[in-house]
LOBA-588473 format. One line per 8 residues: number of its first residue (from 1); for each residue x, y, z of C-alpha. Coordinates in pm, 1 decimal, decimal comma, always signed. Layout:
REM LOBA-588473
NUM = X/Y/Z | ...
***
This chain:
REM LOBA-588473
1 = +13053,2/+8741,8/+2767,4 | +12851,4/+9018,1/+2935,4 | +13111,6/+9231,1/+3115,7 | +12864,7/+9471,8/+3275,7 | +12816,5/+9505,6/+3651,2 | +12504,7/+9607,5/+3840,4 | +12596,5/+9772,9/+4171,5 | +12299,7/+9762,9/+4407,1
9 = +12297,0/+10035,9/+4669,5 | +12350,6/+10410,8/+4645,3 | +12517,1/+10450,4/+4982,8 | +12876,4/+10563,6/+5011,8 | +13025,5/+10219,6/+4950,1 | +12807,2/+10127,3/+4654,4 | +12872,8/+10464,8/+4492,9 | +13249,0/+10444,2/+4548,4
17 = +13271,6/+10090,4/+4408,4 | +13062,1/+10185,5/+4105,8 | +13298,8/+10474,7/+4035,6 | +13600,5/+10246,4/+4072,7 | +13452,3/+10004,2/+3818,8 | +13385,0/+10286,6/+3573,4 | +13742,0/+10411,5/+3616,5 | +13845,8/+10066,4/+3495,0
25 = +13618,2/+10098,4/+3189,2 | +13374,2/+9837,9/+3322,8 | +13015,9/+9908,9/+3202,2 | +12839,4/+9980,3/+3530,3 | +12486,2/+10063,0/+3643,7 | +12425,2/+10192,7/+3995,6 | +12079,6/+10105,6/+4129,9 | +11905,4/+10277,4/+4419,8
33 = +11592,3/+10181,7/+4605,4 | +11460,3/+10539,4/+4621,2 | +11357,2/+10677,0/+4279,9 | +11392,9/+11033,1/+4406,6 | +11747,6/+10966,5/+4524,0 | +11836,3/+10825,0/+4182,6 | +11679,3/+11126,3/+4008,4 | +11874,9/+11365,1/+4230,6
41 = +12203,3/+11182,5/+4170,0 | +12140,3/+11177,6/+3796,3 | +12058,2/+11548,7/+3790,7 | +12357,8/+11664,3/+3994,4 | +12600,8/+11381,0/+3904,0 | +12678,4/+11372,4/+4274,8 | +12567,6/+11163,2/+4570,1 | +12501,3/+11467,0/+4786,9
49 = +12410,3/+11267,7/+5097,4 | +12711,6/+11037,6/+5117,2 | +12987,7/+11162,0/+4884,8 | +12902,5/+11523,5/+4802,0 | +13252,5/+11613,3/+4676,9 | +13269,5/+11331,0/+4420,7 | +13159,0/+11410,2/+4067,3 | +13026,2/+11092,3/+3910,4
57 = +13165,4/+10990,5/+3570,3 | +12932,3/+11050,8/+3276,4 | +12956,2/+10684,8/+3176,1 | +12809,9/+10562,1/+3506,8 | +12450,0/+10461,0/+3442,9 | +12184,7/+10512,1/+3710,7 | +11863,5/+10318,1/+3764,1 | +11571,7/+10293,3/+4004,0
65 = +11429,2/+9986,6/+3824,5 | +11561,3/+9669,5/+3979,9 | +11434,3/+9414,9/+3727,0 | +11609,1/+9541,5/+3410,6 | +11918,4/+9641,5/+3608,2 | +11969,1/+9287,7/+3734,2 | +11836,9/+9105,8/+3428,2 | +12085,6/+9276,2/+3194,1
73 = +12390,8/+9242,8/+3419,7 | +12683,1/+9007,9/+3375,0 | +12766,8/+9036,8/+3745,5 | +12576,7/+9172,2/+4045,5 | +12761,8/+9353,9/+4325,4 | +12550,6/+9418,4/+4636,5 | +12640,9/+9708,7/+4865,8 | +12339,2/+9756,8/+5092,1
81 = +12332,5/+9741,2/+5474,7 | +12312,6/+9392,6/+5624,6 | +11954,5/+9446,8/+5745,5 | +11840,5/+9495,8/+5383,3 | +12051,9/+9217,1/+5234,6 | +11812,4/+8921,6/+5252,6 | +11513,0/+9118,6/+5124,6 | +11718,4/+9234,6/+4827,0
89 = +11827,7/+8878,0/+4749,1 | +11465,6/+8765,1/+4749,8 | +11375,8/+9051,4/+4517,4 | +11645,6/+8989,7/+4257,4 | +11641,8/+8609,1/+4258,1 | +11381,8/+8570,8/+3976,6 | +11575,4/+8802,5/+3742,1 | +11938,4/+8695,4/+3780,3
97 = +12032,1/+8502,8/+3466,9 | +12183,2/+8152,7/+3500,6 | +12557,9/+8163,7/+3557,8 | +12563,6/+8529,6/+3664,2 | +12777,0/+8573,8/+3973,3 | +12672,6/+8746,2/+4293,8 | +12928,7/+8949,1/+4486,6 | +12868,0/+9157,7/+4795,4
105 = +13056,9/+9428,8/+4979,6 | +12814,9/+9418,8/+5273,4 | +12966,6/+9340,0/+5613,8 | +12799,4/+9186,7/+5916,1 | +12543,2/+8914,8/+5974,8 | +12177,7/+8886,1/+5882,3 | +12010,8/+9057,0/+6182,6 | +11693,6/+8848,0/+6162,2
113 = +11858,6/+8504,9/+6169,0 | +12217,1/+8567,4/+6277,7 | +12342,9/+8378,7/+5973,6 | +12643,2/+8465,1/+5761,2 | +12552,6/+8648,4/+5441,7 | +12702,2/+8378,2/+5220,4 | +12450,4/+8135,2/+5368,9 | +12168,3/+8359,6/+5249,8
121 = +12319,7/+8383,2/+4901,5 | +12354,4/+8004,6/+4882,7 | +11989,6/+7965,8/+4983,2 | +11831,0/+8240,7/+4771,4 | +12049,3/+8202,4/+4460,0 | +12176,8/+7843,3/+4457,0 | +12413,4/+7752,3/+4178,2 | +12537,1/+8105,7/+4117,9
129 = +12905,0/+8188,2/+4172,2 | +12935,9/+8393,1/+4491,3 | +13208,5/+8615,5/+4635,9 | +13258,4/+8859,0/+4921,5 | +13452,7/+9182,3/+4864,3 | +13611,2/+9296,8/+5188,7 | +13916,0/+9446,8/+5355,4 | +14044,2/+9778,0/+5495,4
137 = +13860,6/+10042,3/+5297,4 | +13676,8/+10365,1/+5366,4 | +13442,6/+10458,9/+5083,3 | +13545,6/+10824,7/+5096,2 | +13909,2/+10739,9/+5023,4 | +13816,3/+10499,5/+4742,7 | +13603,2/+10773,7/+4590,5 | +13900,6/+11012,9/+4601,4
145 = +14118,4/+10757,6/+4426,5 | +14352,8/+10714,2/+4723,2 | +14548,9/+10385,5/+4736,0 | +14335,2/+10097,2/+4862,9 | +14392,3/+9723,9/+4906,1 | +14102,8/+9476,5/+4920,9 | +14047,2/+9103,1/+4892,4 | +13781,1/+8897,9/+4712,5
153 = +13699,7/+8554,5/+4858,1 | +13498,3/+8286,5/+4681,7 | +13468,9/+7908,9/+4667,8 | +13489,8/+7958,7/+4289,7 | +13847,8/+8073,5/+4211,9 | +13755,6/+8185,8/+3860,2 | +13478,8/+8412,3/+3988,1 | +13699,4/+8557,2/+4262,7
161 = +13958,1/+8641,2/+3999,3 | +13697,5/+8789,5/+3763,4 | +13563,2/+9023,1/+4033,3 | +13913,1/+9119,2/+4148,2 | +14020,6/+9198,5/+3792,1 | +13724,0/+9431,1/+3740,8 | +13823,7/+9628,8/+4050,7 | +14201,8/+9608,2/+4029,7
169 = +14402,6/+9911,5/+3919,0 | +14737,2/+10075,2/+4001,3 | +14575,5/+10256,2/+4296,8 | +14329,3/+9982,8/+4394,1 | +14485,7/+9642,4/+4455,5 | +14246,2/+9349,0/+4471,0 | +14370,3/+9014,9/+4601,7 | +14179,8/+8684,1/+4602,2
177 = +14114,9/+8402,7/+4847,3 | +13883,7/+8106,3/+4906,8 | +13781,6/+8148,7/+5272,3 | +13442,4/+8316,3/+5250,4 | +13344,1/+8241,9/+5611,6 | +13670,6/+8378,7/+5751,7 | +13651,8/+8689,0/+5534,2 | +13297,4/+8758,5/+5651,7
185 = +13383,3/+8692,2/+6016,1 | +13668,5/+8943,2/+6005,8 | +13448,8/+9206,9/+5845,4 | +13184,8/+9161,3/+6114,4 | +13396,7/+9126,9/+6429,1 | +13617,0/+9427,8/+6355,6 | +13315,1/+9654,6/+6409,2 | +13265,8/+9524,2/+6763,0
193 = +13634,4/+9557,0/+6845,5 | +13639,8/+9910,4/+6704,4 | +13385,5/+10008,4/+6970,1 | +13617,9/+9876,7/+7240,7 | +13916,4/+10064,1/+7098,0 | +13709,5/+10378,3/+7058,3 | +13607,5/+10359,8/+7423,9 | +13971,7/+10333,5/+7529,4
201 = +14063,0/+10634,9/+7316,7 | +13756,4/+10829,4/+7429,0 | +13865,5/+10776,0/+7789,4 | +14218,3/+10889,9/+7694,6 | +14379,0/+10570,1/+7816,0 | +14679,5/+10616,4/+7586,2 | +14841,6/+10453,5/+7285,4 | +14963,6/+10151,6/+7483,7
209 = +14606,5/+10066,1/+7573,7 | +14493,3/+10112,1/+7213,3 | +14760,1/+9875,0/+7082,6 | +14678,3/+9619,9/+7349,7 | +14308,2/+9634,0/+7271,0 | +14364,2/+9583,2/+6898,0 | +14606,2/+9294,6/+6951,9 | +14391,4/+9110,6/+7203,7
217 = +14090,1/+9177,2/+6984,3 | +14269,4/+9005,5/+6697,9 | +14328,1/+8709,9/+6929,5 | +13953,7/+8687,0/+6988,9 | +13890,4/+8699,2/+6614,3 | +14139,8/+8417,8/+6555,0 | +13997,4/+8213,7/+6842,0 | +13641,8/+8224,4/+6711,1
225 = +13760,2/+8178,2/+6353,5 | +13941,8/+7858,4/+6447,1 | +13627,4/+7721,4/+6612,5 | +13421,4/+7799,4/+6301,3 | +13676,0/+7649,3/+6061,8 | +13818,7/+7960,3/+5894,5 | +14182,5/+7989,2/+5789,2 | +14411,1/+8180,7/+6026,6
233 = +14581,1/+8338,6/+5722,9 | +14251,7/+8504,2/+5630,0 | +14215,2/+8669,7/+5968,4 | +14582,3/+8767,9/+5975,6 | +14536,4/+8931,4/+5635,0 | +14331,5/+9206,5/+5477,6 | +13988,7/+9072,1/+5577,6 | +14088,1/+9041,3/+5942,7
241 = +14389,1/+9231,8/+6073,8 | +14382,9/+9489,8/+5794,2 | +14019,1/+9579,8/+5842,0 | +14057,7/+9565,1/+6220,4 | +14344,7/+9816,8/+6227,5 | +14165,6/+10056,7/+5993,0 | +13834,9/+10045,2/+6178,1 | +13994,0/+10071,2/+6521,9
249 = +14211,3/+10371,0/+6434,4 | +14029,6/+10561,7/+6158,7 | +13778,2/+10823,8/+6264,1 | +13574,7/+10765,2/+5947,3 | +13456,6/+10444,0/+6116,7 | +13107,1/+10477,7/+6262,7 | +13180,3/+10200,8/+6514,6 | +13497,2/+10367,5/+6637,6
257 = +13309,0/+10696,9/+6666,4 | +13044,2/+10521,5/+6875,1 | +13314,0/+10397,2/+7111,5 | +13476,2/+10740,3/+7128,2 | +13144,6/+10898,0/+7226,3 | +13072,1/+10633,3/+7489,7 | +13422,7/+10672,4/+7632,3 | +13363,8/+11047,5/+7665,5
265 = +13044,5/+10987,5/+7862,5 | +12782,8/+11031,3/+7589,3 | +12482,0/+10802,5/+7629,6 | +12425,8/+10524,2/+7377,6 | +12109,0/+10674,0/+7221,7 | +12270,4/+11016,7/+7195,3 | +12588,1/+10871,2/+7043,0 | +12393,6/+10680,7/+6775,8
273 = +12185,9/+10990,5/+6702,8 | +12503,7/+11198,1/+6658,4 | +12642,1/+10949,6/+6405,6 | +12316,6/+10955,2/+6210,0 | +12374,7/+10624,6/+6027,3 | +12347,0/+10253,9/+6103,0 | +12611,7/+10141,8/+6354,3 | +12656,2/+9774,0/+6278,0
281 = +12819,3/+9670,5/+6603,9 | +12503,2/+9722,0/+6808,8 | +12345,5/+9414,5/+6647,3 | +12660,9/+9231,4/+6541,4 | +12789,6/+9192,4/+6896,8 | +12492,3/+8972,9/+6992,7 | +12550,8/+8739,1/+6698,3 | +12922,6/+8712,7/+6771,6
289 = +12853,8/+8624,8/+7134,6 | +12589,3/+8371,8/+7031,4 | +12848,3/+8198,5/+6812,7 | +13101,3/+8213,7/+7096,5 | +12860,0/+8046,1/+7338,9 | +12763,5/+7779,1/+7084,3 | +13128,9/+7692,3/+7022,8 | +13249,2/+7742,4/+7381,9
297 = +13492,4/+8019,1/+7290,0 | +13599,6/+8284,0/+7540,5 | +13578,2/+8640,8/+7406,4 | +13628,4/+8874,8/+7705,7 | +13652,5/+9201,2/+7509,6 | +13350,4/+9121,1/+7293,9 | +13150,4/+9009,3/+7598,2 | +13213,4/+9338,4/+7777,0
305 = +13129,6/+9541,5/+7464,4 | +12799,3/+9355,4/+7455,8 | +12724,6/+9448,4/+7816,4 | +12814,6/+9812,9/+7751,8 | +12595,6/+9828,3/+7439,9 | +12311,9/+9668,4/+7636,4 | +12373,7/+9938,4/+7899,3 | +12437,0/+9679,2/+8169,3
313 = +12776,9/+9835,2/+8242,4 | +12922,8/+10180,1/+8194,7 | +13232,2/+10199,3/+7971,6 | +13441,8/+10270,1/+8281,7 | +13307,2/+9960,9/+8458,2 | +13365,4/+9750,7/+8148,3 | +13727,1/+9863,1/+8111,2 | +13797,7/+9804,2/+8479,5
321 = +13647,6/+9454,4/+8454,7 | +13868,1/+9377,5/+8155,8 | +14185,9/+9501,1/+8325,5 | +14102,1/+9314,5/+8647,1 | +14104,7/+8972,0/+8479,9 | +14357,9/+8725,9/+8621,2 | +14710,6/+8694,5/+8480,7 | +14749,2/+8415,9/+8222,4
329 = +14973,8/+8299,6/+7936,9 | +14939,7/+8497,2/+7616,0 | +14891,8/+8174,0/+7421,1 | +14735,8/+7885,6/+7618,1
***
């Protein structure tokens, strides 16, 4: 059996996962879209843009040629932004050998169609085992070898286990599950809720308000998940609650930093410019609210984040509107 893995994407997450695989003695090739970026990484053995302090292991192979990278792989692990996900699937589809599994560590929805990423994989690469790698994890900490816990969800239990075993180590625990939709929903919604929590913290509303925002945000995640058919255990686990807590409280989160800036009075364009990278929540919030409307699910926090990100309300107005809602039972 071909044990090698092709990691597609030289961002911080792709680089960190490739290093984790190599630490576990998994033959790994890291592919990047930009030939110059790949040349620079190969020359310095560092990803100077995203993880400048991490020296890459000598055994990590680098490639700017997508066809041989994918064709020779026993497993493909995609770690590109959601807006590039579908195009990459279309590109690699002719070269993925029969039976080779496709895993992805990309979070969010397809911006063009609003679909879940697993739906794109099923359409572009039918018949291939598929799995999502998700959970509370900052790439920088994975790169440093700090303790991390993730989960791998797939409709194919054997493939979920195979991917988890390649990643698992004493300092990197990888669990498995079979709720791909729920795992993807948690990874997408937490970005929106991190903006709300960041706004509260940016406005210095206190730790009580932060805890309330996270908890009621989790309720919204569970509510929409139930309507879509996901398992509540998934959203109460690593893919949901775990990722939500990390993203809402960790300042390495771009979405939290966006909320912090907005709460301090920075304009949306200026806040995004300061972050300097894609902030997933700006597009994700519209897809989440579209799903909520389609399934008649009430998501008050998410709805107000959408209005703030569309600049229909100021953060102060949004928070006041949320706090002014009528009293009701915690669980209807």
